[in-house]
C-alpha positions in Angstrom: 73.0 58.2 163.5 70.2 55.9 162.1 71.7 53.7 159.2 71.1 55.1 155.8 71.1 58.5 157.0 74.2 60.8 157.3 74.7 64.2 159.3 73.5 66.9 157.4 74.4 71.1 158.3 71.1 72.6 157.3 72.6 75.9 155.9 75.0 73.9 153.8 71.7 72.0 152.6 70.4 75.0 151.7 72.6 75.9 149.6 72.6 72.9 147.4 71.0 73.4 143.7 68.8 70.8 144.7 67.1 72.4 147.2 66.2 75.4 144.9 63.1 76.4 143.9 62.2 75.0 140.5 61.0 78.4 139.0 64.3 79.6 140.4 66.6 76.7 138.7 65.2 76.3 135.0 66.2 80.2 133.5 64.3 79.9 130.0 65.7 81.1 126.8 64.3 84.8 126.5 61.9 83.8 123.4 62.3 86.8 120.5 59.2 87.7 119.1 58.2 86.3 115.6 57.7 89.7 114.4 61.7 90.7 115.3 62.5 87.4 113.7 61.6 88.9 110.8 63.2 92.1 111.1 66.3 90.2 111.9 65.4 88.3 108.8 65.2 91.3 106.3 68.7 92.6 107.9 71.0 89.8 107.7 68.8 89.2 103.6 69.5 92.7 103.0 73.4 92.3 104.0 73.5 89.7 102.2 72.2 91.6 98.8 74.6 94.2 99.5 77.7 92.7 100.0 76.8 90.3 96.6 76.3 93.8 95.1 79.5 95.3 96.2 81.2 91.8 95.0 80.1 92.1 91.4 81.1 95.6 90.8 84.2 94.9 91.9 84.3 92.2 89.8 83.0 94.2 86.9 85.4 96.8 88.0 88.9 94.3 87.9 87.1 92.7 84.4 87.5 96.6 83.2 91.1 97.1 84.3 92.2 93.8 82.7 90.8 94.3 79.6 91.9 98.1 79.3 95.2 96.6 80.6 95.2 93.7 77.3 94.7 96.3 75.1 97.2 99.0 76.2 100.2 95.6 76.1 98.4 95.0 72.3 99.1 98.7 71.5 102.7 99.0 73.4 103.4 96.1 70.8 102.1 97.5 67.8 103.7 100.3 68.6 107.7 99.2 69.2 107.2 97.3 66.0 105.9 100.5 64.0 109.2 101.9 65.3 111.5 99.7 64.9 114.1 99.5 62.2 113.7 96.1 60.1 115.8 94.0 57.4 114.5 91.1 56.1 117.0 88.5 55.5 116.5 86.3 52.3 119.8 83.8 53.4 118.7 82.0 56.5 121.8 79.9 56.7 123.8 81.6 59.3 120.9 82.3 61.8 122.0 79.1 63.0 125.5 80.2 64.4 124.2 83.7 65.8 123.7 83.7 69.6 120.6 83.3 71.5 119.8 86.9 72.3 119.7 87.2 69.4 117.7 84.6 67.9 115.5 85.7 70.4 114.9 89.2 68.7 114.7 87.0 65.6 110.5 87.6 64.2 108.8 85.8 61.0 106.2 87.6 59.7 103.7 87.0 56.6 104.1 88.7 53.4 100.4 90.8 54.0 102.1 92.0 58.0 105.0 93.1 56.3 103.3 95.3 53.7 101.0 96.9 57.0 104.3 97.7 58.8 105.6 99.2 55.5 102.2 101.2 54.4 102.3 102.9 58.5 
C-alpha cells in the first residue's frame, strides 16, 4: 500500500454521492411560470378580499345586534318605570335608617321626569 492512498472498494465508491453525475446531483426546484405566479397572486388577493368582506359583514351584524339590544334594554327599563307604583317622599330623614335593598330601589327624579311618568 502506497503512503496516503487507502484501499478502496469500487462498489462502495460508486455509491458515494461525490461520484455521481452533476446533472443527477443538482435537482433545481421546479420553476413556476410567470402566468402561474400571476394566477396564484390573483387568487390569493381574491381570497383575502372575500375574507375581509366577510369580517366586515360580521362586524356590521354585531353592531346592529348590539344597537337593538340596547334599545330593547332601554324600552324595558322605561316600561318597568311606567308600570311601577311610586310614592313621592317629602320627608327624607328616615331614608338613612332603611335597609340597604330598600335604599337601592329608591330613585331620585326631577319634576319634569315625574310629570312625564304621570302623563303616560
